[in-house]
Wavefront OBJ file of the C-alpha trace (Angstrom):
o trace
v -13.043 10.509 -38.452
v -12.415 7.216 -36.638
v -9.043 6.920 -38.322
v -7.976 10.362 -37.093
v -9.039 9.525 -33.531
v -7.227 6.193 -33.656
v -4.089 7.778 -35.095
v -4.191 10.346 -32.285
v -4.922 7.975 -29.388
v -2.364 5.254 -30.124
v 0.729 7.489 -29.702
v -0.905 9.273 -26.785
v -1.556 6.046 -24.867
v 1.771 4.541 -25.875
v 3.671 7.618 -24.752
v 2.011 7.698 -21.351
v 2.878 4.054 -20.641
v 6.611 4.766 -20.614
v 6.337 6.956 -17.515
v 5.390 3.886 -15.455
v 8.925 2.554 -15.875
v 10.682 5.835 -15.064
v 11.331 5.124 -11.355
v 12.553 1.540 -11.648
v 15.269 1.641 -8.986
v 14.025 4.373 -6.705
v 13.488 2.320 -3.520
v 16.326 -0.202 -3.653
v 17.894 1.071 -0.424
v 14.768 0.470 1.703
v 13.692 4.092 2.046
v 14.763 6.732 4.480
v 13.662 7.285 8.071
v 10.780 9.520 6.968
v 9.297 6.649 4.944
v 9.400 4.372 7.976
v 7.962 7.127 10.169
v 5.062 7.529 7.726
v 4.394 3.771 7.677
v 4.578 3.611 11.485
v 2.253 6.576 11.866
v -0.252 4.914 9.520
v -0.098 1.707 11.561
v -0.579 3.719 14.767
v -3.678 5.430 13.357
v -5.158 2.080 12.340
v -4.456 0.561 15.772
v -6.070 3.521 17.519
v -9.223 2.846 15.497
v -9.206 -0.896 16.149
v -9.260 -0.590 19.954
v -12.612 1.301 20.208
v -14.060 -0.882 17.463
v -13.271 -4.024 19.489
v -14.811 -2.496 22.614
v -18.011 -1.579 20.749
v -18.194 -5.017 19.115
v -17.809 -6.696 22.526
v -20.575 -4.490 23.963
v -22.943 -5.279 21.095
v -22.376 -9.040 21.359
v -22.779 -8.894 25.134
v -26.077 -6.977 24.763
v -27.387 -9.445 22.190
v -26.565 -12.534 24.230
v -27.635 -11.299 27.658
v -31.192 -11.972 28.884
v -33.639 -9.095 28.869
v -34.118 -7.261 32.170
v -37.583 -5.927 31.359
v -40.521 -8.302 31.317
v -43.035 -7.592 28.610
v -46.686 -7.970 29.574
v -49.029 -8.925 26.813
v -52.729 -8.313 27.264
v -55.311 -10.028 25.099
v -58.344 -8.135 26.341
v -60.466 -6.091 24.030
v -62.243 -2.946 24.941
v -65.226 -1.862 22.980
v -68.938 -2.326 22.665
v -71.056 -3.736 19.928
l 1 2 3 4 5 6 7 8 9 10 11 12 13 14 15 16 17 18 19 20 21 22 23 24 25 26 27 28 29 30 31 32 33 34 35 36 37 38 39 40 41 42 43 44 45 46 47 48 49 50 51 52 53 54 55 56 57 58 59 60 61 62 63 64 65 66 67 68 69 70 71 72 73 74 75 76 77 78 79 80 81 82
């Protein structure tokens, strides 16, 4: 049974590896304008996410490093009878 599986898988895996080399010279001219538009749009989306992230990070660091406005009162009295 193992021999049949091995004899089936070796040509199957070997045959699928040749499709990786099918498009060897597809992008030698640098791509068309739609490729560059897609790359630019992706960069624009990433930049639009970085700006709010920087603002939130600045706000969090500012809140962590600023002194507290509210004074906390601690009471050590006990109420109760024995």
